[in-house]
C-alpha positions as CSV (number, residue, x, y, z in Angstrom):
1,M,-51.4,44.3,34.5
2,D,-48.4,46.7,34.5
3,M,-47.8,48.6,31.3
4,V,-44.5,50.1,30.2
5,P,-45.0,53.9,29.7
6,A,-44.4,55.1,26.1
7,S,-41.8,57.5,27.5
8,A,-39.9,54.8,29.3
9,E,-36.4,53.7,28.3
10,P,-36.3,50.9,25.7
11,L,-35.7,47.4,27.1
12,L,-32.6,47.1,24.8
13,H,-30.5,50.0,23.8
14,P,-30.2,50.2,19.9
15,E,-26.5,49.4,20.1
16,Q,-27.4,46.2,22.0
17,C,-29.5,45.0,19.1
18,Q,-26.6,45.0,16.7
19,L,-24.1,42.2,16.5
20,R,-20.6,43.2,17.3
21,P,-17.7,41.6,15.3
22,S,-17.1,39.1,18.0
23,D,-20.8,38.2,17.9
24,H,-20.5,37.6,14.1
25,R,-17.6,35.3,14.7
26,R,-19.5,33.3,17.4
27,W,-22.5,33.1,15.0
28,W,-20.4,31.6,12.2
29,V,-18.8,29.2,14.6
30,L,-22.3,28.0,15.6
31,V,-23.4,27.6,12.0
32,A,-20.3,25.7,11.1
33,A,-20.7,23.4,14.1
34,A,-24.3,22.7,13.2
35,L,-23.4,21.9,9.6
36,L,-20.7,19.6,10.7
37,L,-23.0,17.8,13.1
38,M,-25.6,17.4,10.3
39,L,-22.9,15.9,8.0
40,L,-21.7,13.5,10.7
41,V,-25.3,12.4,11.4
42,T,-26.3,11.8,7.7
43,V,-23.2,10.2,6.2
44,G,-20.4,10.3,8.8
45,P,-19.5,8.1,11.8
46,L,-22.4,9.3,13.9
47,H,-24.9,7.9,11.3
48,P,-24.6,4.2,12.2
49,M,-24.5,5.0,16.0
50,L,-27.7,7.1,15.8
51,F,-29.6,5.1,13.3
52,G,-28.5,1.6,14.1
53,V,-26.7,0.9,10.8
54,P,-24.1,-1.7,11.3
55,Q,-20.5,-0.9,10.4
56,S,-19.4,-3.1,7.5
57,E,-16.6,-5.5,8.4
58,P,-13.6,-5.9,6.1
59,V,-14.3,-8.7,3.6
60,A,-11.3,-10.9,3.0
61,L,-9.9,-11.7,-0.4
62,I,-10.8,-15.2,-1.8
63,L,-8.2,-16.5,-4.2
64,L,-9.5,-18.4,-7.2
65,T,-9.3,-22.2,-6.7
66,A,-6.8,-24.0,-9.0
67,A,-6.0,-20.8,-10.8
68,Q,-2.7,-22.0,-12.3
69,E,-4.2,-25.2,-13.5
70,K,-6.9,-23.2,-15.3
71,G,-4.4,-20.7,-16.7
72,A,-6.4,-18.0,-15.0
73,V,-3.7,-15.8,-13.4
74,C,-2.8,-12.2,-12.9
75,L,-0.1,-10.5,-14.9
76,D,2.6,-11.8,-12.6
77,G,1.2,-15.3,-12.4
78,T,-0.4,-15.1,-9.0
79,P,-4.0,-16.3,-8.6
80,P,-6.7,-13.7,-9.1
81,G,-9.3,-13.1,-6.4
82,Y,-12.6,-11.7,-5.4
83,H,-14.5,-10.6,-2.3
84,L,-17.8,-12.3,-1.4
85,Q,-20.3,-10.9,1.0
86,R,-23.3,-13.2,1.5
87,G,-26.8,-11.8,1.2
88,S,-29.6,-12.0,3.8
89,G,-33.4,-11.8,4.1
90,D,-35.2,-11.1,0.9
91,G,-31.8,-10.5,-0.8
92,S,-30.4,-14.0,-0.1
93,S,-31.2,-15.2,-3.6
94,S,-30.2,-12.1,-5.5
95,W,-26.6,-11.6,-6.7
96,H,-24.5,-8.5,-7.7
97,I,-21.2,-9.2,-9.5
98,H,-19.0,-6.1,-9.8
99,L,-15.9,-6.1,-12.1
100,Q,-13.3,-3.7,-10.8
101,G,-11.8,-1.1,-13.1
102,G,-8.3,0.4,-13.2
103,G,-7.2,1.5,-16.7
104,W,-5.4,-0.7,-19.2
105,C,-1.9,-1.6,-20.3
106,G,-1.0,-1.8,-23.9
107,T,2.7,-2.1,-23.8
108,V,5.1,-4.6,-22.3
109,N,6.6,-1.9,-20.1
110,D,3.2,-0.7,-18.8
111,C,2.1,-4.2,-18.0
112,S,5.4,-5.0,-16.3
113,N,5.0,-2.0,-14.0
114,R,1.4,-3.1,-13.1
115,R,2.8,-6.3,-11.7
116,M,4.1,-4.3,-8.7
117,S,0.6,-3.2,-7.7
118,D,-2.8,-4.8,-6.9
119,L,-3.7,-4.1,-10.6
120,G,-1.3,-6.8,-11.6
121,S,-0.7,-9.1,-8.7
122,S,-2.9,-10.5,-5.9
123,K,0.1,-10.2,-3.6
124,F,-0.9,-6.6,-3.1
125,M,-4.6,-7.0,-2.7
126,K,-6.1,-6.2,0.7
127,P,-9.6,-6.8,2.3
128,I,-12.3,-4.3,1.4
129,Q,-15.4,-2.9,3.0
130,F,-18.8,-2.7,1.2
131,T,-19.5,0.8,2.5
132,G,-20.3,4.3,1.2
133,A,-23.4,5.5,-0.7
134,G,-23.0,3.4,-3.8
135,I,-24.7,0.4,-5.3
136,L,-22.2,-1.9,-3.4
137,S,-23.0,-0.4,0.0
138,S,-24.4,-2.6,2.8
139,D,-26.2,0.4,4.3
140,H,-29.9,0.0,3.8
141,L,-30.5,3.7,4.0
142,Q,-27.9,4.5,1.4
143,N,-28.5,1.5,-0.8
144,P,-32.1,0.3,-0.2
145,D,-32.4,-1.8,-3.3
146,F,-29.3,-3.9,-3.1
147,Y,-27.9,-3.6,0.4
148,N,-28.7,-7.2,1.4
149,W,-27.8,-8.9,-1.9
150,N,-25.0,-11.4,-2.3
151,K,-22.1,-9.2,-3.5
152,A,-19.0,-10.3,-5.3
153,Y,-16.3,-7.7,-6.0
154,V,-14.0,-9.2,-8.7
155,R,-10.5,-7.8,-8.6
156,Y,-8.9,-6.6,-11.8
157,C,-5.3,-7.7,-12.4
158,D,-4.9,-8.4,-16.1
159,G,-4.8,-4.9,-17.7
160,A,-7.3,-5.6,-20.5
161,S,-10.8,-5.5,-19.1
162,F,-11.0,-9.2,-18.3
163,S,-10.7,-9.9,-22.0
164,G,-7.2,-11.0,-23.1
165,D,-5.8,-14.4,-23.6
166,A,-2.1,-14.5,-24.5
167,E,1.4,-14.5,-23.0
168,G,4.2,-12.0,-23.3
169,Q,7.8,-11.6,-22.1
170,A,9.0,-8.7,-19.9
171,E,12.4,-7.1,-20.5
172,D,13.8,-9.1,-17.6
173,G,12.8,-12.4,-19.3
174,T,9.9,-13.2,-17.0
175,I,6.5,-14.1,-18.4
176,L,3.6,-11.7,-18.6
177,H,0.3,-13.5,-18.3
178,F,-2.5,-11.8,-20.3
179,R,-5.3,-14.0,-19.0
180,G,-8.2,-11.7,-18.3
181,L,-10.7,-13.8,-20.2
182,R,-9.9,-16.9,-18.3
183,I,-10.0,-15.0,-15.0
184,Y,-13.5,-13.8,-15.8
185,Q,-14.7,-17.2,-16.9
186,A,-13.1,-19.1,-14.0
187,V,-14.4,-16.6,-11.3
188,I,-17.9,-16.7,-12.6
189,D,-17.8,-20.5,-12.8
190,E,-16.7,-20.6,-9.2
191,L,-19.4,-18.2,-8.1
192,M,-22.0,-20.3,-9.9
193,E,-20.9,-23.2,-7.7
194,K,-21.2,-21.0,-4.6
195,G,-24.9,-20.1,-5.2
196,L,-25.0,-17.7,-8.2
197,A,-26.5,-20.6,-10.3
198,N,-29.6,-20.5,-8.0
199,A,-30.1,-16.7,-8.3
200,T,-33.6,-15.4,-8.9
201,Q,-32.1,-12.1,-10.1
202,A,-28.6,-11.1,-10.9
203,I,-26.8,-7.9,-12.0
204,L,-23.3,-7.5,-13.6
205,T,-21.7,-4.1,-13.1
206,G,-18.4,-2.5,-13.7
207,C,-16.7,0.9,-13.7
208,S,-14.2,2.2,-16.3
209,A,-12.1,-0.8,-17.5
210,G,-14.6,-2.9,-15.5
211,G,-17.4,-1.1,-17.3
212,L,-15.9,-2.0,-20.7
213,A,-15.6,-5.6,-19.4
214,T,-19.3,-5.5,-18.5
215,F,-20.1,-4.5,-22.1
216,V,-17.9,-7.4,-23.5
217,H,-19.3,-10.1,-21.1
218,C,-22.9,-9.1,-20.6
219,D,-24.3,-11.6,-23.2
220,D,-22.2,-14.4,-21.8
221,F,-23.3,-13.6,-18.2
222,S,-27.0,-13.5,-19.2
223,A,-26.7,-16.8,-21.1
224,R,-25.7,-18.6,-17.9
225,F,-29.2,-18.2,-16.5
226,S,-32.7,-19.4,-17.5
227,H,-35.2,-17.0,-18.9
228,K,-37.0,-17.0,-15.6
229,V,-34.1,-15.2,-13.9
230,S,-34.0,-11.4,-14.1
231,V,-30.5,-10.5,-15.4
232,K,-29.3,-7.0,-16.0
233,C,-25.9,-5.4,-16.8
234,L,-25.0,-1.9,-15.6
235,V,-22.0,0.0,-17.1
236,D,-20.5,2.9,-15.3
237,A,-18.1,5.1,-17.4
238,G,-17.2,2.2,-19.7
239,F,-18.4,3.6,-23.0
240,I,-15.3,5.1,-24.7
241,L,-16.0,7.1,-27.9
242,D,-13.6,6.8,-30.8
243,V,-13.2,10.5,-31.4
244,K,-10.3,12.9,-31.8
245,D,-9.0,14.6,-28.6
246,I,-8.1,18.3,-28.3
247,S,-4.8,17.6,-30.0
248,G,-6.5,16.2,-33.0
249,Q,-5.3,12.7,-32.3
250,R,-7.3,9.5,-31.6
251,S,-5.5,8.7,-28.4
252,F,-7.9,6.0,-27.2
253,R,-7.7,4.2,-30.6
254,S,-3.9,4.1,-30.1
255,L,-4.2,2.9,-26.5
256,Y,-6.7,0.2,-27.4
257,G,-4.7,-0.8,-30.4
258,G,-1.9,-1.7,-28.1
259,V,-4.2,-3.6,-25.7
260,V,-6.0,-5.5,-28.5
261,H,-2.8,-6.7,-30.2
262,L,-0.6,-7.3,-27.1
263,Q,-3.2,-9.2,-25.1
264,N,-5.2,-10.9,-28.0
265,V,-8.5,-9.3,-27.1
266,R,-10.0,-10.0,-30.5
267,Q,-11.7,-13.3,-29.6
268,V,-14.2,-11.7,-27.2
269,L,-15.4,-9.1,-29.7
270,P,-18.7,-9.6,-31.6
271,K,-18.0,-11.5,-34.8
272,D,-20.5,-9.5,-36.9
273,C,-18.7,-6.3,-35.9
274,L,-15.3,-7.7,-36.9
275,T,-16.5,-8.4,-40.5
276,N,-16.3,-4.7,-41.4
277,K,-14.4,-3.1,-38.5
278,E,-10.9,-3.3,-37.1
279,P,-10.8,-4.8,-33.5
280,T,-9.6,-1.5,-32.2
281,E,-12.6,0.3,-33.6
282,V,-15.0,-2.3,-32.1
283,V,-13.4,-1.9,-28.6
284,S,-13.5,1.9,-28.6
285,T,-17.0,2.3,-29.8
286,E,-18.8,-0.8,-28.4
């Protein structure tokens, strides 16, 4: 076997072993490309192609049946709606009901403005996709526990966490419909007829204003099922503390004061709490 003499010239000159500035740039380009590829494979558009995860089709809006007759309408009087994706396999008898969030309106002006958006009118609501990495995802890799459950996404269009029951009048003389409580009740009733009543397990969730609605309606939701059914409620960002902000004011108490009185939220609050607390305090600390 040939041996390289100790005195021989090195195979690489020392300068050749050092990365030149252009080499550094090429190196970082390669690193960036590799990271981008990893991102596309794990959570991006390449993920379903490489791992066989089906792309979620847009789920159409279902308008509540006989909404006007039930008095269960959005702020502008249009029927409320929800998106329903049927479950499959071992999730076909499990149900996930999600109450959409989107802030609150506690003044006539604020509620009037909401009528010109999907937070106050079903005229502006579009189909949705149950995608992403959250609890509503249909991707079994991203959401292994709930991906194949029956999923109902209830749209929020009353401005008071699905809890008000009153009417108001806008400055232009038109009626403002504060019927969140009726919307919640009517939509759940309709879903019960569509299979929710036969669920072996059910979960009610909500985020922000929808989270507060989940607090308010959890007992009612649970009471609709027998004790044999596993029923849970999950609140995401719906617990609002009644504390002073950095300006020294209780801003949330003021906001909820407007919502409670304008939209008549009092009737959904726990009666034992109302014996020694104002309705605004109950809402902001519940």
